[in-house]
N, C-alpha and C positions, 0 to 999 in steps of 0.2 A: 846030269851034267849042268843043267841050268842052275841048280842049287850051288854048285861049285863056283860058277861064274859070279853069282851074287855074293858069295862068301868072300871071294878075292876082292871084289869091288868094295865091300864093307871094310875089310881088313886094311886095304890100302888107304881108304878114307880116314880111318881111325889113326893110322900111322902118320899120314901127312898132317892131319888135324892136330895131333899131339905135338909134332915138331913145330908147326906154325904157332900153336898156343904157347909153347915154351919160349920161342924166340920173341913173341909179342910180350910175354911177361917180363923177360929180361930187358926189353926196351920200354917198359912202363906203359904198355898199351893194353887195351881190353882183350884179355886172352880168350874169353868165351866167343867173341865175335870172330877172332882169328882162328879158333878151332873150327868153327862153322865154315869159314872161308877155305881153310885147308882141307876139310872133309869134302866140300863140294868141288873145289878147283885144283886140288892136289899140288903139283909142282909149281904151278903158276902162282898160287897164294904164298907158298914158301919163298919163292924168289921175291915176291912183292914185299913181304914183311922183312926180309933180309935187307932190302934196299932202302927201307924207311929209317929215318934218324931216330935216335932215342929221345923220348920226351923228358925234359928236365922237371923233376918234381918241385912243387912250390916250397920255398923255405918257410919256416915258422914265422919269421918276421913279416913276410908278405901276407900270410894268412891273417895274422893279428892286425895288421894295418888295414886290410881290406874290410874287416868286420866292424871297424870303428867308424861308422858313418856320421856320428854326431859331430865330430870335429870338422869333418870335411864340409858338411852341409850347414853347420852352425845353427842347429835346430834348438830352439828354446820354447818351452811350454809355459804359458802364464795362467 
C-alpha cells in the first residue's frame, strides 16, 4: 500500500511538473526550474506560472547594439 501512495505522488508530480514546464516554455521562461516547481508544489506552481506575464525576447537589433561597446565608451588604443 505504501508503494502505491508513493507512485501516485510521483505521477502527480510529473504531471504537474510537465504542465508547468509547458506553460513556462510558452511564456519564454526557464522550463526546467518550472518543472521542478510544478513537481514539488503541484497546483500552486501551475497557478503561479499561469499568472506570470510573457517575457519579450530581445530583438536582434538590441543584441547587436549591446555588444558594440567600443562606440559607447569611445575606447582607443595607442
